[in-house]
C-alpha positions in Angstrom: 82.8 76.4 64.6 83.9 73.8 67.1 82.5 70.3 66.6 79.7 69.2 69.0 80.5 65.9 70.7 78.8 63.0 69.2 77.6 61.6 72.5 75.8 64.8 73.2 74.1 64.7 69.8 72.9 61.2 70.5 71.8 62.0 74.0 69.9 65.1 73.0 68.0 63.2 70.2 67.1 60.4 72.6 65.9 62.7 75.4 63.8 65.0 73.1 60.0 64.3 72.7 59.7 64.6 69.0 55.9 65.0 69.2 56.3 68.0 71.5 58.6 69.8 69.0 56.6 68.8 65.9 53.2 69.8 67.5 54.3 73.4 67.4 53.9 73.2 63.6 51.2 70.5 63.1 48.1 69.5 65.1 49.1 65.9 65.6 46.6 63.3 66.6 47.3 59.8 67.8 46.8 57.2 65.0 48.3 54.2 66.7 50.1 52.9 69.8 53.2 55.0 69.1 52.3 56.9 66.0 50.7 60.3 65.4 49.3 61.9 62.2 48.7 65.5 61.1 48.9 68.0 58.2 52.4 68.4 56.8 54.0 71.7 57.7 56.1 71.6 54.6 53.4 71.6 51.9 49.7 72.4 51.6 47.3 69.5 52.0 43.8 68.9 53.2 44.2 65.2 54.1 46.8 64.4 56.8 49.8 62.5 55.3 52.4 63.5 57.9 53.3 60.9 60.5 55.5 60.7 63.6 56.7 57.5 65.1 57.8 58.0 68.7 59.2 54.5 69.1 61.6 55.2 66.2 62.0 58.9 66.8 61.2 59.5 63.1 58.8 61.5 61.0 57.7 61.1 57.4 55.3 62.8 55.0 53.7 60.5 52.4 52.6 63.5 50.4 55.9 65.3 49.7 58.3 62.5 50.7 60.2 64.5 53.3 61.3 62.7 56.5 64.0 62.0 59.0 64.8 62.4 62.7 64.2 65.4 65.0 67.3 67.1 63.7 66.2 66.8 60.1 62.8 68.4 61.2 64.5 71.3 62.9 66.8 71.8 60.0 64.0 72.1 57.6 61.4 74.0 59.7 64.0 76.5 61.1 66.1 76.6 57.9 69.3 75.8 59.8 72.4 73.8 58.9 73.0 70.7 61.1 75.2 72.1 63.9 72.9 75.1 64.4 69.9 72.8 64.5 71.5 70.8 67.3 72.2 74.0 69.2 68.6 75.3 68.6 67.2 72.1 70.1 69.6 72.2 73.0 68.5 75.7 73.9 64.9 74.6 73.6 65.5 71.7 75.9 67.9 73.4 78.3 70.5 70.8 77.4 74.2 71.6 77.8 76.3 70.8 74.8 80.0 70.0 74.9 82.4 70.6 72.1 85.6 69.1 70.8 88.7 71.2 71.4 88.7 74.0 68.8 91.8 75.4 67.1 93.0 78.6 68.7 92.0 80.7 65.7 88.5 79.3 65.6 88.1 79.7 69.4 89.1 83.3 69.2 86.7 84.1 66.3 83.8 82.3 68.0 84.5 84.4 71.2 84.5 87.6 69.3 81.2 86.9 67.6 79.6 85.9 70.9 80.6 89.2 72.5 79.3 91.2 69.5 75.9 89.4 69.7 75.8 90.1 73.4 76.5 93.8 72.7 73.8 93.9 70.1 71.3 92.3 72.5 72.2 94.9 75.1 71.8 97.7 72.6 68.4 96.3 71.4 67.2 96.4 75.0 68.5 99.9 75.5 66.9 101.2 72.3 63.5 99.5 73.2 63.4 101.0 76.7 64.2 104.4 75.2 61.3 104.2 72.8 58.9 103.1 75.4 59.8 105.6 78.1 62.0 108.4 76.9 60.1 111.7 76.6 62.3 112.6 73.6 60.9 109.6 71.8 57.4 111.0 71.7 57.6 111.9 68.0 58.9 108.4 67.2 56.0 106.8 69.2 53.5 109.1 67.3 55.0 108.1 64.0 54.7 104.4 64.8 51.1 104.8 66.0 50.3 106.6 62.7 51.4 103.4 61.0 49.2 101.3 63.2 52.0 100.1 65.4 51.1 100.7 69.1 53.0 99.6 72.2 52.0 96.0 71.8 53.5 95.8 68.3 56.6 97.7 69.4 57.1 95.1 72.1 56.6 92.1 69.8 59.2 93.5 67.3 61.5 95.1 70.0 61.3 98.4 68.1 63.5 101.1 69.6 64.7 104.7 69.7 68.3 105.9 69.5 68.5 109.0 71.7 71.7 110.3 70.1 75.2 111.6 70.9 77.0 108.9 72.9 74.1 107.6 75.2 74.3 104.0 73.9 78.1 103.9 73.9 78.2 105.1 77.5 75.5 102.6 78.5 77.4 99.7 76.9 80.7 100.8 78.6 78.9 100.5 82.0 77.8 97.0 81.1 81.4 95.8 80.6 81.8 96.1 76.8 85.0 97.7 75.6 85.4 100.6 73.2 86.8 98.2 70.7 83.8 95.8 70.9 81.4 98.7 70.6 83.2 99.9 67.5 83.5 96.4 66.0 79.7 95.9 66.4 79.3 99.3 64.7 77.2 100.5 67.6 79.6 103.3 68.1 82.4 105.0 66.2 85.5 106.8 67.2 85.8 110.6 66.6 88.7 111.6 64.4 89.0 114.7 66.5 89.7 113.2 69.9 89.1 109.5 69.6 86.0 109.5 71.8 83.1 107.3 71.0 79.8 108.5 69.5 76.8 106.4 68.7 76.4 105.1 65.1 72.6 105.7 65.2 71.3 109.0 66.6 67.7 110.3 66.9 66.3 107.5 64.8 63.7 104.7 65.1 65.4 101.4 65.4 64.5 98.1 63.8 66.6 95.2 65.2 67.7 92.7 62.6 68.0 89.0 63.7 69.7 86.0 62.1 67.9 82.7 61.6 68.7 81.7 65.2 66.9 84.8 66.5 70.1 86.7 67.7 70.2 90.4 67.1 73.1 90.9 64.7 72.4 94.4 63.4 70.0 97.3 63.1 68.1 99.4 60.6 67.5 103.0 61.6 64.9 105.4 60.2 65.1 109.2 60.6 62.1 111.4 61.3 61.2 114.4 59.3 63.4 115.4 56.4 66.8 114.2 57.8 68.8 112.4 55.2 69.6 109.6 54.6 66.2 108.4 55.7 67.6 104.9 56.4 70.9 103.7 57.9 72.0 100.2 58.5 74.7 98.5 60.5 78.0 98.3 58.5 79.6 95.0 57.8 80.7 93.3 61.0 81.8 89.8 62.0 78.1 88.9 62.7 76.3 91.1 60.2 76.3 91.2 56.4 73.5 93.2 54.7 73.5 91.0 51.7 73.1 87.8 53.7 70.6 88.8 56.4 67.0 89.8 55.7 64.8 91.7 58.1 62.0 89.4 59.5 63.3 86.2 58.0 63.7 84.7 61.4 59.9 84.9 61.8 59.0 83.9 58.3 61.4 81.0 57.7 58.9 78.3 58.9 56.1 79.6 56.6 58.5 80.1 53.7 59.6 76.4 54.1 56.2 75.5 52.7 57.1 77.0 49.4 55.9 80.7 49.3 57.8 83.9 50.2 56.4 87.4 50.1 59.2 90.0 49.6 58.5 93.7 50.4 60.5 96.8 50.5 60.7 98.3 54.0 60.8 97.3 57.7 57.3 98.7 58.4 55.9 96.7 55.4 57.3 93.5 56.9 55.8 94.3 60.3 52.4 95.3 58.8 52.1 92.0 56.8 53.0 89.8 59.8 50.6 91.7 62.0 47.9 91.2 59.4 48.6 87.4 59.4 50.8 87.1 56.4 53.7 85.1 57.9 55.6 84.3 54.7 
């Protein structure tokens, strides 16, 4: 990816209120003129040993030894490499980043990935709207309700319904995505008979899969009844690799950073545990 300009990295760090960011993960209380203390979000403890110094823009835990500036905190709590941690913080702050000139090949690859992520986001919205309002999705809604997943859960997890045939492909074409982009994202496939697009997922409950940054990069799809295979997944694309992306990890990464991870088999198992308060 293109390199973020150093002056933007410095400006963003200086403009960010480190207490505001850290307070989302630890109940900080003032312990001095410019220092705050709270429980460490990276290990279990009963006595606060985690400190933040606003004058220096640094944090440190005397219990586990972790520490650094705001970028180190974001890297660890969000499980991101450095460039992505800067971009995460910039989005949070509404800060516009500038990049060094990228090589033509890198710029093209970055542009392709951005378009596929946009297409996936549009598809996720389409699927979710279909689940919530399409009469043909009544059986899907009933199934989810039987698992204890009402409309509120469906909204929190952006669950969806794939109507079938070419409805998604036609929708994306009207939104300015090309046939090539739809096929490259594996949202639609070309017919061998006449080259027309048909949807990759048809008459299935949809589970959007996100990367660590929270972008929809792929989908899991469950059939109803005895239709086989019961589950389908997005094929390998420039933004999705099944072996490298785990459903729900974007929600669990902060809790997992404290040292425990609960691994379960299915999409609904992940949702059920999170809804029950098991965030790891």
